[in-house]
VEXMIFI-732250 format. One record per residue (C-alpha): x, y, z; residue in three letters. Coordinates in steps of 0.5 Angstrom, whole numbers, plus 500, padded with zeros to 3 digits. Example, Ala and Ser with C-alpha at 12.3 -4.5 7.8 and 13.67 -1.06 7.14 Angstrom:
! residues 2
525491516ALA
527498514SER
! end
This chain:
! residues 850
500500500UNK
502507499UNK
502514500UNK
499518494UNK
497525493UNK
490526494UNK
489519496UNK
486517503UNK
491512507UNK
488505506UNK
492503512UNK
487504517UNK
482510517UNK
484517514UNK
481523516UNK
482527510UNK
485527503UNK
490533505UNK
496534500UNK
502530503UNK
509530501UNK
510522501UNK
510517496UNK
513511499UNK
511504501UNK
508502508UNK
514497511UNK
512490509UNK
513484514UNK
520481515UNK
520476510UNK
528475509UNK
533473513UNK
537479516UNK
532484516UNK
533489521UNK
528493525UNK
530499529UNK
524502534UNK
525508538UNK
519509544UNK
518515548UNK
514514554UNK
511518560UNK
514514566UNK
508517570UNK
503513566UNK
504506566UNK
498505561UNK
503506556UNK
509503558UNK
510498552UNK
518498551UNK
520493556UNK
513489555UNK
515489548UNK
522486549UNK
520481554UNK
514479549UNK
519479543UNK
524475547UNK
520469550UNK
518463547UNK
515459552UNK
514459560UNK
521455560UNK
524461556UNK
531463559UNK
534470558UNK
541470555UNK
546476555UNK
552477550UNK
556483550UNK
558487544UNK
564484543UNK
563476544UNK
558472539UNK
551470541UNK
549463542UNK
556461546UNK
554464553UNK
548464558UNK
548470562UNK
544476564UNK
546482567UNK
539486570UNK
539492574UNK
533494577UNK
528499574UNK
530506573UNK
523508576UNK
525513581UNK
530519582UNK
533516588UNK
536509586UNK
543509584UNK
547504581UNK
553502584UNK
560500580UNK
559493576UNK
560487581UNK
559480581UNK
553480586UNK
550475591UNK
544471589UNK
538469593UNK
537462594UNK
533461587UNK
539464584UNK
536471582UNK
539477584UNK
538480591UNK
533486590UNK
535492592UNK
536499589UNK
542500586UNK
544493586UNK
547490580UNK
548482580UNK
551478574UNK
549471574UNK
543467570UNK
536470571UNK
530466569UNK
525470565UNK
520471570UNK
525475574UNK
527480568UNK
522485569UNK
527490566UNK
532488561UNK
539491562UNK
540499560UNK
545499554UNK
545491554UNK
545487548UNK
540481549UNK
540474546UNK
533471547UNK
533463546UNK
530457548UNK
533452553UNK
530446557UNK
528446564UNK
533441565UNK
538446562UNK
536452566UNK
536448573UNK
543445571UNK
546452570UNK
542455576UNK
546449580UNK
553450577UNK
553457574UNK
556455568UNK
555458560UNK
551453556UNK
550453549UNK
543455547UNK
538454541UNK
538459535UNK
534465537UNK
528467533UNK
530474534UNK
536477536UNK
533483540UNK
537489543UNK
534494548UNK
537501551UNK
533505556UNK
534512558UNK
530515563UNK
530522566UNK
526522573UNK
525529573UNK
522531566UNK
514532565UNK
511531572UNK
514524573UNK
519522568UNK
520521561UNK
523514558UNK
526513551UNK
527506549UNK
531504543UNK
530497540UNK
533493535UNK
530487532UNK
534482527UNK
533475525UNK
540474523UNK
543470529UNK
550473528UNK
548480529UNK
552484534UNK
549491535UNK
553497538UNK
550498545UNK
546505546UNK
542510542UNK
540509535UNK
543514531UNK
539520529UNK
535519522UNK
536511523UNK
529509526UNK
524505522UNK
519507527UNK
518512532UNK
512511537UNK
510517542UNK
506514547UNK
504520550UNK
502527546UNK
505531551UNK
512529549UNK
511532542UNK
512539545UNK
518537550UNK
522533545UNK
524533538UNK
521526537UNK
522526530UNK
530527530UNK
531519530UNK
526517525UNK
529515518UNK
527519512UNK
520516510UNK
519512517UNK
513512521UNK
511517527UNK
506514531UNK
503518537UNK
498515542UNK
493521542UNK
486522540UNK
488527534UNK
484525528UNK
487531523UNK
492536522UNK
487541525UNK
487538532UNK
495539532UNK
495546530UNK
496549537UNK
499542540UNK
505541536UNK
510546535UNK
512548528UNK
519546529UNK
516538530UNK
511540524UNK
517542520UNK
521536521UNK
516531520UNK
515534513UNK
522535511UNK
523527513UNK
517526509UNK
515522515UNK
508517515UNK
504521521UNK
500516524UNK
495516531UNK
492511535UNK
486513540UNK
488508545UNK
481508549UNK
477508543UNK
480502540UNK
480498547UNK
473500547UNK
471498540UNK
475491540UNK
472490547UNK
478488550UNK
476489557UNK
468486557UNK
467481562UNK
464476557UNK
470477552UNK
475471551UNK
481476551UNK
479480557UNK
484484560UNK
484486568UNK
486493567UNK
487498562UNK
494499562UNK
495492560UNK
489493554UNK
493499552UNK
499495552UNK
496490547UNK
494495543UNK
500499542UNK
504492541UNK
499490535UNK
500497532UNK
508497533UNK
508490530UNK
504492524UNK
508498523UNK
515495523UNK
513489519UNK
514484524UNK
506482526UNK
506476521UNK
513473523UNK
511474531UNK
504471530UNK
507465526UNK
513463530UNK
513467537UNK
506469539UNK
503463538UNK
507460543UNK
506466548UNK
498468548UNK
492465546UNK
489465539UNK
484470541UNK
489475543UNK
493474536UNK
487476533UNK
486482536UNK
493484535UNK
492483527UNK
485487528UNK
489493531UNK
492495524UNK
484497522UNK
484503528UNK
491506526UNK
489513523UNK
493516518UNK
494523518UNK
496527512UNK
499534513UNK
500539508UNK
507540504UNK
507547506UNK
509544513UNK
516543510UNK
517551509UNK
514553516UNK
518559519UNK
520560526UNK
518566529UNK
519570535UNK
515566541UNK
516559537UNK
520554540UNK
527554536UNK
530547539UNK
528541542UNK
532536545UNK
532530541UNK
535525547UNK
533524554UNK
538526559UNK
539520563UNK
538521571UNK
541513572UNK
548511569UNK
548505565UNK
552499567UNK
560500567UNK
558507565UNK
564512564UNK
566518569UNK
563525567UNK
562531572UNK
557536573UNK
556543576UNK
556544583UNK
551550583UNK
553557586UNK
560559584UNK
563553584UNK
564548578UNK
566541578UNK
572539574UNK
574532572UNK
579528568UNK
577527561UNK
580520561UNK
574516561UNK
569521560UNK
563519556UNK
561523550UNK
554524547UNK
553529541UNK
561532542UNK
563538538UNK
570541540UNK
570538547UNK
563540549UNK
559534552UNK
552533554UNK
551529561UNK
546527566UNK
544529573UNK
546522575UNK
553523573UNK
553529578UNK
551525584UNK
557520582UNK
562526581UNK
560529588UNK
559523592UNK
566519590UNK
570525588UNK
577521589UNK
574515585UNK
571519579UNK
577524579UNK
573530581UNK
575537584UNK
572543585UNK
574550583UNK
571557582UNK
573559575UNK
578553573UNK
581557567UNK
583563571UNK
589563577UNK
588566584UNK
581566584UNK
577567591UNK
570566594UNK
568572597UNK
562573602UNK
558580601UNK
558583608UNK
556590607UNK
552593600UNK
551600602UNK
549606597UNK
553612598UNK
549617594UNK
542619596UNK
536615593UNK
533621589UNK
540622586UNK
541620579UNK
547616580UNK
548610584UNK
554610587UNK
555604592UNK
560601597UNK
561594598UNK
565590603UNK
567583602UNK
570578607UNK
574572604UNK
571565605UNK
575560610UNK
579555605UNK
575557599UNK
580560595UNK
584556589UNK
590558586UNK
592554580UNK
600556579UNK
603562576UNK
599563570UNK
597556569UNK
590554566UNK
586550571UNK
589543568UNK
591537572UNK
592530571UNK
588524574UNK
594522578UNK
595529581UNK
587530584UNK
587530592UNK
587524596UNK
582522601UNK
586525607UNK
587532603UNK
580534604UNK
575530599UNK
573534593UNK
577540595UNK
584541593UNK
587544600UNK
594543598UNK
593548592UNK
589553597UNK
593560597UNK
591565603UNK
587571601UNK
591577600UNK
592584596UNK
597589596UNK
595597596UNK
593599589UNK
591593586UNK
584591583UNK
579586584UNK
576582578UNK
569581579UNK
566575575UNK
559578574UNK
553574572UNK
548575567UNK
541576570UNK
538570571UNK
531571569UNK
533574562UNK
537568561UNK
531564562UNK
527568557UNK
532567552UNK
533559554UNK
526558553UNK
525562546UNK
532559544UNK
529552546UNK
534550551UNK
533546557UNK
536550563UNK
537544567UNK
541540562UNK
548539564UNK
554540559UNK
561539560UNK
566544557UNK
573544555UNK
577549560UNK
579555556UNK
586555553UNK
586547554UNK
587542548UNK
581538547UNK
584532544UNK
589532550UNK
588528557UNK
586534561UNK
580536565UNK
573539563UNK
568543567UNK
561541568UNK
555546568UNK
548546567UNK
545550561UNK
543555566UNK
549556569UNK
553556562UNK
548562560UNK
548566567UNK
556565569UNK
560563563UNK
557565556UNK
557573555UNK
551572551UNK
549579553UNK
555582551UNK
557586545UNK
558582538UNK
564584534UNK
564583526UNK
567576527UNK
560574530UNK
556576524UNK
560573520UNK
560566524UNK
553567525UNK
551567517UNK
554560516UNK
548558520UNK
542562517UNK
537558513UNK
534564510UNK
537567504UNK
535574506UNK
538573513UNK
544570511UNK
545576506UNK
544581511UNK
549578516UNK
554577511UNK
553585509UNK
554587517UNK
560583517UNK
563586511UNK
566593509UNK
559595506UNK
556594512UNK
560599516UNK
554604518UNK
549599519UNK
554596524UNK
556602527UNK
548604529UNK
548597532UNK
554599536UNK
551605538UNK
544601540UNK
549596544UNK
546591540UNK
548584544UNK
549577542UNK
542575544UNK
539581540UNK
542579534UNK
540572535UNK
533574536UNK
533579529UNK
536573525UNK
532567528UNK
533562522UNK
541562524UNK
540557530UNK
547554532UNK
547549537UNK
549550544UNK
556547542UNK
557552536UNK
554558540UNK
560557545UNK
565557539UNK
561564537UNK
560568543UNK
566569548UNK
566568556UNK
564573561UNK
571577563UNK
572579570UNK
570587571UNK
576590575UNK
575595580UNK
580599584UNK
580596591UNK
578602596UNK
581599602UNK
588597606UNK
588589608UNK
592592614UNK
587596616UNK
581591614UNK
584584615UNK
581578611UNK
577584608UNK
576588601UNK
572594600UNK
570597593UNK
567603591UNK
562602585UNK
558607580UNK
552603577UNK
554604569UNK
547605566UNK
545609560UNK
540610554UNK
541609547UNK
540613541UNK
533610540UNK
531611548UNK
533604550UNK
535603557UNK
542599558UNK
546597564UNK
553594565UNK
553587566UNK
557587572UNK
554593576UNK
547590575UNK
550584578UNK
553587584UNK
548593586UNK
543588588UNK
547583592UNK
545582599UNK
549580605UNK
552573605UNK
552572598UNK
558569595UNK
562572589UNK
568570585UNK
573574584UNK
581575583UNK
586580584UNK
590584579UNK
596588580UNK
596595578UNK
600601577UNK
597605583UNK
603603588UNK
605607594UNK
612609594UNK
617604598UNK
619610603UNK
613612608UNK
616619608UNK
615620601UNK
610626599UNK
604623595UNK
599628591UNK
593624589UNK
587626585UNK
581622584UNK
574624580UNK
568620583UNK
569613584UNK
577614582UNK
577616590UNK
577608591UNK
585607591UNK
586613595UNK
582611600UNK
586605600UNK
593609600UNK
590613606UNK
588607610UNK
595604609UNK
599610611UNK
594611617UNK
596604619UNK
603605619UNK
603611623UNK
599607628UNK
605602628UNK
609608630UNK
612609623UNK
613616621UNK
609618614UNK
610623609UNK
605629607UNK
599627603UNK
595632599UNK
588629596UNK
584633591UNK
577630590UNK
572632584UNK
565630583UNK
558634581UNK
556636588UNK
558636595UNK
551634598UNK
550628593UNK
557625591UNK
562627597UNK
564620597UNK
567618604UNK
567625606UNK
566624613UNK
573620613UNK
576625609UNK
575630613UNK
577626619UNK
584625616UNK
584632615UNK
583634622UNK
588629624UNK
593631620UNK
594625616UNK
592629610UNK
596635610UNK
592638604UNK
585637601UNK
582640595UNK
575639593UNK
572641587UNK
564640586UNK
563642579UNK
555643580UNK
555647586UNK
556654583UNK
554657577UNK
561656574UNK
564649573UNK
570648578UNK
574642577UNK
580639580UNK
585642575UNK
583649578UNK
584647585UNK
591644583UNK
592651580UNK
591655586UNK
596651590UNK
602652585UNK
607653591UNK
605646594UNK
605642588UNK
612645586UNK
614643593UNK
611636594UNK
613634587UNK
619638585UNK
623641590UNK
623635595UNK
625630589UNK
621624591UNK
614626591UNK
609622587UNK
603624583UNK
597619582UNK
591621578UNK
585616578UNK
578617574UNK
576619567UNK
581620561UNK
578627560UNK
582632565UNK
588628565UNK
591633560UNK
589639564UNK
591637570UNK
598636567UNK
598643565UNK
596645571UNK
602642574UNK
607644569UNK
605651570UNK
606650578UNK
613648576UNK
614654572UNK
611659576UNK
614657583UNK
620653581UNK
623657575UNK
623652570UNK
622653563UNK
616650559UNK
620645556UNK
624643562UNK
617643566UNK
615638561UNK
621634561UNK
621633569UNK
614630568UNK
617625563UNK
622624568UNK
617623574UNK
613618569UNK
619614567UNK
621613575UNK
614611576UNK
612617580UNK
607620576UNK
602615575UNK
595615571UNK
590610572UNK
584613567UNK
578610563UNK
! end
């Protein structure tokens, strides 16, 4: 039978004669040796009525009540070994499989039943409720005498030729879809010498994809595994395309049409009722709806894969009653073919549509003998592990998909799994700091939010990875149990900074903004990935960092940063729409300079560009190639560690603005910091600075700070105050501070006034530009103090000058100092400028401007 244009599908009942794109033959029964059928079943774990996969495996593999179950590995030939390994059912998130071991058996030679137990030995058929995950099974007939003999001796026995060679691999996620999702990949072959590779069926190779709950169609790309022209069966009441208008995402519809799939549905309750499978007077009455539904799904599956005739003529007649076999044959009459319009293949995904769905289940249980992988450990700490034995799924340049199950293993058994914890594995000298104070300094009514933050180093929470090294360790160098479990105490460095240094804050993107983007982009925030550590070689035996997808976008990927032209050029390669591709190429080239500049002025982000060009939809792995990591934002430290042991202070202004179109923008790191509450932990690193106090405590110091440029000078003053309290003689200190208003922006004003009264600050010059009609800046105040400038910076010979703040006043400030050398020191202009050059060369004239 065939699908043809304007012709109803005669496999069952067709609801319409809509124009369809397929014209291929329905799968015929398996009639030749070596016929391989590949089936993928998607099941809602919370609905037992549709749990067919395990039932189908048992049915296909059984011959009689005396049947045995044998197992072979992928490397040993079948029919030579009678052995099975059967873990418990992956039904609850609390079950954990321990490493493979030869376990203790009950008196009847069946394994002791306990969560997480794996037993190796002969298992009679009645005990095999759930075949092993990722395990090839060779089901054959053996006699009861042979079975008893093996139970006594636990030896390998030759077995009879099997009717089918069956392999099933189940993958279970206990957290999805309100109860869990299971997908089972089944291979059935009549060849007796077949050896299947364990695991998933490759994308685009399944003859039948059977989705037993309609909700899964919107959660996963169930079509991905289907071969071109294959059959997609959905257990649901849908009868035509109108029923799918709002329930099936455009992405799935488009994939169905582009694969020219045969779309079928089956209404389980209706079929059970019509066939009378639960009537009291029926000879084939089932005692529960789940069993009846399984019988219907079994019939549909056997028919659509062409296995029905072989099953009923060989295996089925030995398993079930004649009446049940007749019902299996009648199920095909109730399969509804749903023709779909050919226009589905050209559906455009718009904003608000799902652009990506996962095509596999992210397992919460580890297959037997599973490889070692890791996951992110939440918060600011990343789990890091050797890639020596890491399993790879959908690898692209070192990016791997992982399961939450592996997270448990990595964290519970860090030594065995080669796991350690690090804040930012690719950055040396990172520290975990706890917020102790976050206080706004400017009035709430003021249009500039300047705030003071204090942080304390967490005890034993720093990690130093060596001088300039990327966070790379071999498995042999990971911590042993007596070194503190998953924390590498031997590599810890005490938190310390020098006066004038900067603190690099590793800011996060806004969580809710990231969630909105992930929802639009079609990525599941809870899925886990392993990422290569920047700077490391993907192919070498090194480490990987593990994060959830949400963590990748919140903590790692600069998705809300400003893209350069290389991003537009790289994104163009993924654009499927010709117009969008042309526009991206234009923006990346010389012809698009003006358009590119407009986007820079509007502060267009990577996310904005992806929204604008939705046909360009790179995978997560590819996005990580295109979008850089979040870089730390460096702030001058506003404290002396001698005055505040184990603590660090920052002075920060919220960096926000409006674009030419009126759109409000705010800096990534200041948005992250401004609302942090006490006891919140952040990740930071120390960066050296040019702002270094003179080695002599008696050398004169002149400081000029504008706005938050006051930060390093507060540290300078605290350092000298501490030295004086210790009995050291300190030299003169002059401070010039400038801002808009004394009332609103006299930052640390009370402290400055107190140090001035105390005599530590020998001179203070304050310039508040908007407190009077004429604008007054710090260069004006310096000009008023020419005698002091010449004395401190020239005549004494060891004076140091520092300027911190915006770039714009730097030239005027230097001119004011040059004038003081001329007016009070008798220098010519050239001599004064040469003296400034000499000071710069000696490190006595220091600028930190931005």
